[in-house]
C-alpha positions in Angstrom: 66.8 130.4 222.8 64.6 129.7 219.8 61.0 130.1 218.7 59.2 126.8 218.2 55.9 128.1 217.0 54.3 131.4 216.1 50.5 132.0 215.8 48.9 135.3 214.8 45.3 136.3 214.9 44.2 139.6 213.2 47.7 140.9 213.1 48.4 143.2 210.2 47.5 141.3 207.0 46.8 138.0 208.7 43.4 136.9 209.9 45.0 133.7 211.1 48.4 132.2 210.5 50.6 129.5 212.1 54.3 129.0 211.6 56.3 126.1 212.9 59.9 127.0 213.5 63.1 125.4 215.0 66.7 126.0 215.8 69.1 127.0 213.0 68.4 129.0 209.9 64.9 129.4 208.5 64.4 131.6 205.4 61.0 132.9 204.6 60.7 133.6 200.8 57.9 135.5 199.1 57.2 138.5 196.9 57.5 142.0 198.3 54.3 143.1 200.1 53.1 139.6 200.8 53.5 139.6 204.6 56.9 138.3 205.4 57.9 141.4 207.4 54.6 141.2 209.3 55.7 137.8 210.7 59.1 139.2 211.8 57.5 142.3 213.2 55.2 140.2 215.4 58.2 138.4 216.9 60.0 141.6 217.5 57.0 143.2 219.1 56.6 140.2 221.4 60.2 140.7 222.5 60.2 144.5 222.9 56.6 145.7 222.9 57.4 148.0 220.1 57.5 147.8 216.3 60.5 148.6 214.1 58.1 150.0 211.5 55.5 152.2 213.3 55.4 154.2 216.5 51.8 153.2 217.5 49.9 150.0 217.9 47.0 150.9 215.6 48.5 149.7 212.3 49.3 146.3 213.9 45.6 145.4 214.1 44.1 143.9 211.0 41.9 146.6 209.4 38.4 146.6 210.8 39.3 144.7 214.0 39.9 146.0 217.5 42.1 143.3 218.9 45.2 141.3 217.7 46.7 138.3 219.3 50.3 137.1 219.1 51.1 133.6 220.5 54.5 132.0 220.6 56.2 129.0 222.1 59.7 129.8 223.2 62.3 127.2 224.1 65.0 128.5 226.4 67.6 126.2 228.0 65.4 123.2 227.5 62.4 124.9 229.1 59.3 125.8 227.0 57.3 128.9 227.7 54.1 129.8 226.0 53.6 133.6 225.6 50.4 135.3 224.5 50.2 139.1 223.8 46.9 140.8 223.2 47.1 144.1 221.4 44.0 146.2 221.9 42.7 149.3 220.2 40.8 150.8 223.1 42.4 149.5 226.3 45.8 148.5 227.6 47.5 145.6 226.1 47.9 142.5 228.2 49.7 139.2 228.2 49.7 135.7 229.5 52.5 133.4 230.4 51.9 129.6 230.1 48.2 130.4 229.9 48.0 131.9 233.3 45.8 134.8 234.3 46.3 138.0 232.3 49.3 140.1 233.3 50.6 143.5 232.2 52.1 143.4 228.8 55.5 144.5 230.1 55.6 141.4 232.3 56.5 139.5 229.2 59.7 141.5 228.6 62.9 139.5 228.8 61.4 136.1 228.1 61.8 136.2 224.3 64.9 138.2 223.3 65.5 139.2 219.7 68.0 141.3 217.6 66.2 142.5 214.5 68.0 143.8 211.4 65.9 145.7 208.9 66.2 148.4 206.2 64.7 150.9 208.7 68.0 150.6 210.6 69.5 153.2 208.3 67.7 155.7 210.5 70.1 154.7 213.3 72.8 156.6 211.5 71.0 159.0 209.2 68.0 159.8 211.4 67.6 162.2 214.3 68.8 161.4 217.9 65.5 159.9 218.9 66.3 156.9 216.8 69.5 156.3 218.6 67.9 156.9 222.0 65.2 154.4 221.2 67.9 151.9 220.1 69.6 152.2 223.5 66.4 152.0 225.5 65.1 149.0 223.7 68.3 147.1 224.2 68.4 148.2 227.8 64.9 146.9 228.5 65.7 143.6 226.7 68.7 143.1 229.0 67.1 144.5 232.2 63.3 144.4 231.9 62.7 146.6 235.0 64.0 149.6 233.0 60.7 149.5 231.1 59.2 151.1 234.2 62.1 153.5 234.4 61.3 154.7 230.9 57.6 154.9 231.6 58.1 156.9 234.8 60.4 159.4 233.0 58.1 159.9 230.1 55.2 160.5 232.5 57.0 163.1 234.5 58.4 164.8 231.4 54.9 165.1 230.1 53.6 166.7 233.3 56.6 169.0 233.6 56.3 170.2 230.0 52.6 170.9 230.5 53.5 173.2 233.4 56.2 175.0 231.3 53.7 175.5 228.4 51.2 177.0 230.9 53.9 179.4 232.1 54.7 180.4 228.5 51.0 181.2 227.9 51.2 183.7 230.8 49.3 181.6 233.4 52.3 180.7 235.6 51.7 181.4 239.3 53.5 180.9 242.6 51.5 177.7 243.1 52.7 176.5 239.6 56.3 177.2 240.5 56.0 175.2 243.7 54.5 172.3 241.6 57.3 172.6 239.2 59.8 172.2 242.0 58.1 169.0 242.9 58.2 167.7 239.3 61.9 168.7 239.1 62.6 166.3 241.9 60.6 163.5 240.3 62.2 164.1 236.9 65.7 164.3 238.4 65.3 160.9 240.0 63.8 159.2 237.0 66.3 160.9 234.6 69.2 159.9 236.8 68.1 156.2 236.7 67.8 156.3 232.9 71.0 158.1 232.3 73.0 155.8 234.7 71.7 152.8 232.9 72.4 154.2 229.4 76.0 155.1 230.3 76.7 151.6 231.5 75.2 150.2 228.4 77.2 152.4 226.0 80.4 151.2 227.8 79.4 147.6 227.1 78.5 148.4 223.5 81.6 150.3 222.4 84.1 147.5 222.2 81.6 145.2 220.5 80.7 148.0 218.0 84.4 148.3 217.0 84.7 144.6 216.7 81.6 144.2 214.6 82.6 147.0 212.2 86.0 145.4 211.7 84.4 142.1 210.9 82.1 143.6 208.3 84.7 145.8 206.5 88.4 145.9 205.5 89.2 147.4 208.9 90.6 150.7 207.5 88.4 152.7 209.8 87.4 152.2 213.4 83.8 152.6 214.6 83.0 154.2 218.0 80.2 155.8 220.0 80.1 158.8 222.2 77.2 159.5 224.6 76.5 163.2 224.8 74.5 164.3 227.8 72.7 167.6 228.2 73.6 167.4 231.9 77.4 167.6 231.3 77.5 171.1 230.0 75.6 172.4 233.0 78.3 171.3 235.4 81.6 173.1 236.0 84.9 171.3 236.2 84.2 170.5 239.9 81.1 168.7 238.9 78.5 170.5 241.0 77.7 174.0 239.9 75.0 174.7 237.3 75.7 176.9 234.3 74.6 180.5 234.2 70.9 181.4 234.4 70.5 181.3 230.7 71.4 177.6 230.5 71.8 177.8 226.8 74.4 175.0 226.8 71.7 172.5 227.8 70.8 172.0 224.1 74.2 170.9 222.8 75.6 168.6 225.5 79.2 167.4 226.0 80.8 164.1 225.3 80.7 161.6 228.2 82.2 158.4 226.9 85.8 159.1 226.2 85.6 162.8 227.3 88.4 164.4 229.2 88.5 167.4 231.5 84.9 167.7 232.6 83.6 165.4 235.4 83.0 161.9 234.1 79.3 161.1 234.6 80.1 157.4 234.4 81.7 157.6 237.8 78.6 159.0 239.5 75.9 157.1 241.4 72.2 157.5 240.7 71.9 159.7 243.7 74.7 161.9 242.6 73.3 162.2 239.1 69.9 163.1 240.7 71.5 166.0 242.6 73.2 167.3 239.4 69.9 167.2 237.5 68.2 169.2 240.2 70.9 171.9 239.9 70.7 171.7 236.1 67.0 172.3 236.1 67.4 175.3 238.4 70.1 176.8 236.2 67.9 176.2 233.1 64.6 177.3 234.5 64.4 180.8 232.9 65.3 179.4 229.5 62.8 176.6 229.9 60.0 179.0 231.0 60.7 181.1 227.9 60.5 178.2 225.5 57.9 176.1 227.3 59.8 172.8 227.1 62.3 170.8 229.2 65.8 171.4 227.8 67.7 169.1 230.1 67.3 165.4 230.5 67.8 162.0 228.8 65.1 162.9 226.3 67.5 165.4 224.6 70.7 163.3 224.9 72.5 161.9 221.9 74.5 158.8 221.0 76.9 160.0 218.4 78.4 157.4 216.1 81.9 157.9 215.1 83.7 156.4 212.0 87.4 157.0 211.9 87.8 160.6 213.1 84.4 162.0 211.8 80.8 161.6 212.8 79.1 158.8 210.8 76.1 161.0 210.2 76.8 163.2 207.2 80.3 161.8 206.5 79.8 158.1 206.0 79.3 156.7 202.5 76.2 154.6 201.8 78.2 151.4 202.2 79.8 152.7 205.4 76.4 153.7 206.7 75.0 150.2 206.2 78.1 148.7 207.8 77.6 151.0 210.9 73.9 150.1 211.2 74.7 146.4 211.0 77.5 146.8 213.5 75.1 148.4 216.0 72.8 145.4 215.7 75.7 142.9 215.9 77.0 144.8 219.0 73.6 144.3 220.6 73.8 140.6 219.8 77.3 140.4 221.3 76.2 142.2 224.5 73.3 139.7 224.9 75.7 136.8 224.3 77.8 138.2 227.2 74.7 137.8 229.4 74.0 134.4 228.0 77.4 133.2 229.2 76.5 134.3 232.7 73.1 132.6 232.9 71.1 134.3 230.2 70.1 133.0 226.8 71.3 133.8 223.3 68.8 136.0 221.4 67.0 135.1 218.2 68.4 136.8 215.2 66.0 138.3 212.7 67.2 139.6 209.3 64.2 141.2 207.6 64.9 141.8 203.9 68.4 143.0 204.7 70.4 141.1 202.1 68.7 142.8 199.2 70.2 146.1 200.5 73.8 144.8 200.7 76.6 144.2 198.2 77.9 140.7 197.8 80.8 141.2 200.1 78.8 142.5 203.0 76.2 139.8 202.4 78.8 137.1 202.8 80.5 138.6 205.8 77.2 139.2 207.7 76.0 135.7 206.9 79.2 134.1 208.1 78.9 136.0 211.4 75.3 135.1 212.2 75.1 131.6 210.8 76.2 130.0 214.0 73.5 131.6 216.1 71.0 129.3 217.8 68.1 130.6 215.7 68.3 132.8 212.6 65.1 134.0 210.8 65.6 135.6 207.4 63.2 137.1 204.9 63.9 137.6 201.2 62.0 138.2 198.0 64.0 135.7 196.1 66.4 132.8 197.0 69.2 134.5 195.1 69.5 137.2 197.8 70.5 134.6 200.4 74.2 133.8 200.7 75.3 130.2 200.7 76.5 130.6 204.2 72.8 130.7 205.4 71.7 127.3 204.1 68.7 126.0 206.0 65.0 125.4 205.9 63.0 127.4 203.3 59.4 128.5 203.9 57.3 130.0 201.2 55.0 132.9 202.2 51.9 133.3 200.2 49.0 135.9 200.5 47.4 135.4 203.9 49.5 132.4 205.0 52.3 129.9 204.6 52.8 127.3 201.9 54.7 124.4 203.6 
């Protein structure tokens, strides 16, 4: 897969810009703050419907406008698809495929696939668990677009359930509210089970690729790994059915799932079985949740713990090791997508946004050698000297407000 053309209207700093692209390596060179990252962000947004820089759509619209338009021509297996994504300030975003009638924005998911490396990736190791959950979910949606609805359903139910719990904490909880909470428990258990089941399968696919990628980027003296920690696990006994005591305090910490021994292995359970366990877990945690006014059990509180050698990467890895782990996570994503490509999918577009300036010479060369063979690699840099020789290719100069061909 590769991007043949990108056009932006009122996106970030661009009133209008057009960029012709092609297979192989393209390096966009320009001073810092000139708009290189805005171009890469637009491509990433088209692929995932989210930005790697901001959590809301507002900053994506050029200041003073209420609509932004991203257009792209994607070539996949010899077939060309034209995608249009309209980002709106005051109404739902919408898209078009091959200039058809407008569709939901999420209907575009899966058509353009990217793996984006950026300095913000340091948060994957050093940041809080929400960064790692988001990493998993974005990759999950890229691979299986229908899970966008799974995430949306879960977030909707979680919001409703939390509103009820907050109402109870304020002293307004009634028998009618309790009956409603029972209903929301069922909905949240089903949506949470779908999401947890998908995440667990994805982590199992990622783990060998993560170890491989870290070994490629380093001297191989330490092994990289990942452990999924579910809040559900600690609320089950060794027989896998009973909820923990009424206090449910263990819901906050969670227990290792991938590679865990002793406790029931969540990976072996079906969605229906996970749903049953969530219902029991909610019942066992209800008193604690009513006291605190928040949902303590569910995928929204799970953790993907990254392991380096025998210690957690967070707090123990050096700066260089942290960067290697971040890059390895992205490379593992790429390898998982390549697995899909071999069975009928398509290799993703690789985007390296101002990454080489953050790396030492050795890591620059190793990363460049790994990605240079991808079908399309898009790189941004402030100066040509930041780009390793292994990434020789077309150079494009980015200037204020546009492109200098």
